Structure formats: C-alpha cells, structure tokens
N, C-alpha and C positions, 0 to 999 in steps of 0.2 A: 601440291598434291590434292586431288579431290577425294574426300572421304565419303564412302557410301555405306548405308545400312540396308540390308536385304530382309524383308519381312514377307514370308510365304510359308504356308503350312506343309508344303511338300519338300522333303529333304533334298531330293534329286534336283528340283528346280533351284533351290538355294545354292547347291553345290555347282550347278551349271552356270548360274549367273555369276558367282564368285570367280569361276575360271575364266569366263568371257571378259569380265570387267578387269581382272588383274593382268590380262594380256596387254593392257595399255600402260604405258610408263607414267601417265599422269593420274591414274585412278588406283585407289586401294579400298578394300572392303573393311570397314570398321567393326563389323559384327553382323550376326544373323539372328533372326527370331522366327518362331514358328506359329505365333498367334498375335492377336492385336495387343493384348495387355503386355506381353513380353516385348513386343515391338516398341510400344510407347516407353517402357522402362529402358530399353536399349538406347533409344534416341535421346532420352533425358540424361542418361549417364555419359554417352559418347559424343553427343552434339555433332553428328555427321553433317556434311554439306548437303547431301541428297539422300532421300529414302526411296527405295523401290518397294512399293506397297501393293501386295495382292489384295483383291476385293473379297473373294469368297474364302473365309476361314472359319473354323469352329468357334463358337461363342461370338464375341463382338467381331464385326467384320472390319475390313480395311478402311471403309469410309468412316466408321466411328473412330478408329485410331487416327485417321487423318485429321478429323475435327479436333480431337484432343491435342494433337501436336500443334495445329495451327492456333488453337486458343491459348496456348502457353506463351506468354510474352518472352520468356527466357529462350524459347526455341524459334523465335521469329526469323532467324537466319536460315533455318532448315527448310529445304525445298522438297516437297513430296511429289513423286511421280507414281501415279496409279498404274500398276502393271497387271493386266488381266487377259484372259481369253474371251471375255464377254464384252463385245463391242456394241452393246445396245445403247440406244439414245438415253434411256433412263440412267444407266451407269455413268455415262459421260457427264450428263448434267449434274448428277449427284456428286461426282468427283470434283467438278468445278466448284459447286456450291460449298463443298466441304473444305475447300481451300487448296486443292491440289494444283501444283504448278504445271502439271502435264499429265498426259494420258497415253500409255503405250501398250500395244497389244503384244502378247507373248510370242507371236509369230514374226516379230521384228528381227532383222538380221543382226548379227553381232556388232557390225559397224553402226547400225542405227541405234542400238542399245547404248553403246559407248558415247555416241554423239548426243543422244538425249540427255545423258548425265552431264555432259559438258554444257549443253544449252541451259539447263535449269541452274547449274552451279554458278553460271555467270549472271544469273538474275533474269533471264528471258523465259517466256512461257513456251512450253512445248505443246502447241496447239496447231496441228497440221490443218491444211485446207479441208481434208476429209473429215476431221473431227468437227471443224467449224460448220461444215454442211450438215452434220448430224444435229448440232445445236440448233441450226435454222429449222430443220424438219421437226424437231421436238417442240420448238417454240410455236410452229404452225399448228401442231396437233394438240398443244397443251391449253391451259386455261387462258383467259384474257390477260393482257399485260398488267403488271402491278403498277401502282401509282408512280408517276414520273417526278414526284416531289423531290427526290434525291438529286435530280438534275438541275434544280432551280438555281443552285449556286454557280453553275457553269456559264461561261461566256459563250456567245454564239460560235466562236472559233473552236472552243473546247468541245462543244456539241458536235461540230463537224468532224473533229479528230476522233471522238468517241465512236461516231457512226462508221468511220473508216476502220477503226480497230475492230468493231463488231463484225465487219465483213471478212476479217482474217488477214488484212493487209499488214505488211511490215512497215517499219518507220520509213524506209526508203520509198516504198510505194505510196505511203501517205504524203510524204514530202512532194513527190512528183505530181500527185493528183491535186494537192492543195497549194501548189506553187510556193513552197517554203523549203528551207534547207533541212537535211536529215537531222541536224542538231536541234533545230527548232521543233521538229516533229517529236523528237525524243523528249525535249523539255515539256511539251504539251502532255505527252503520255504520263510523264512523271507527276505533273500537276493533277491529272485526272486520278491517278492512284491515290494521291494525298486527299483530294477533295471528296472522293467517293469512298474513302476508307477501304480501298480494294487491296488485297494482298499482292496480286500480280495481274498480268495482262489477260489471262484466261478469265478472271472474274469480271474484267471490263467487258469482255465479249458477252458473257452471260447477262450482265446488267443492261447492255445495249438492247438485247432482245426482250428481256423481262419488262423493261420500261416502255417498249414499243418504239424506241428511237430508231431502231432498224427493223424492217419488216422481213420475214422469212423469204429467202430466194433472191434478195437484193445483192447483186455484185455486178454493177454495170461497168464492166471492163471496156 
C-alpha cells in the first residue's frame, strides 16, 4: 500500500485529492495539512511514501517545506511531488532544486494523479517531456552555466548517460541510443545519483543543464 500525505491550504482541494487517491486499491492517504509547517510535522510523524505538496500557501511555501523534508536524513525515503496550478519555468526549476521528485499540475486527470503517485513511490522521477522542455527554456534564458567541476569524477560513458538523462530520455531510450542493455543504463543512472549526490533523476536533469553538459533545445531524435 502506498501511503500519501496531502499538503494544501485549501480544504476542498485536500478533500478532493483524498477522494481521488483512495479510489485506488493500492493508495491510502496518511494525513492532510493546510500549511508548510504542519505539512513538515505530518511527514515527520507519519513517514508517508509520497507527499503531494502545494507551492502557494500562507507563511512558508511548499518549496521551503520540500527543502526541509529533503534535508532530513530520516525522511530520505519520502518522495515529494509538487502539485500546483502555476506551471512557470521558475517554479519548475525551484521545485527540482528543492529536491522534489516530480511536478504535477492541478489540472491533471485522476488517472494521471494516481499514476504520478505510483511512479515516484517506486523511485522514479515524475518529469514529463513537457516539464523537461521548460527546464531547457529556463536554462537558455537564465545565467551562464555553473562550474562543471562536479562532473570531473565521471567517466566518459557516465557523461554520455547524464547527457541523455538531461534530454528527458528513459533508461530504455538511453540503452537504445548508447547500444547497451536497459539494465546497464539503469546501473549507470544509479552510479550518477551516487557520484553527484543527487536525490533523484529530476536533479540529474537540472544538473546536466546547469553545468552546460546539455545545451537547451538538444534532443536529436
């Protein structure tokens, strides 16, 4: 059973999310909170598998709450999905940098919502091609790439895999492009997470752009 915490300042939104989530046999709602501080306290006490986190809330926002959850080593297994109506590039990048495992708009369908919970619960990143494209655009419009020194410990093959992750490709697509098995691609991604101290795949995407390893607009299918 996947346990989910819902953090949103609107009672009707929380009630609606609970109803939609609990229609699935494999999902249960562990609790609700209406602000960032209460949300962090809820997650600390309940240790859910997934948190659906609103961005805009009174006081500290959902990004701050996400950072606090991610920074707590006791909550490392908790995956945060930022849930918002605000699909700006800035919010997406901030959510990824805060440590969110996914980004989902509130106009998602009930099936998309439940599948998003399942995706992050099994340890994958919820970063759709549309979100990846926004990361690319924001990288193009933002400041110069940060130093690539963090990539120094990577082998050439690992750099190739990171570049493919940065364009939003799945392990299967990476395997096909780089002529390796899906299992090998998965192993390389796991090593990248460890070497780069990244929480999840979405942070690898951001890092690929921030270091200039991948240039905005690249996806040479």
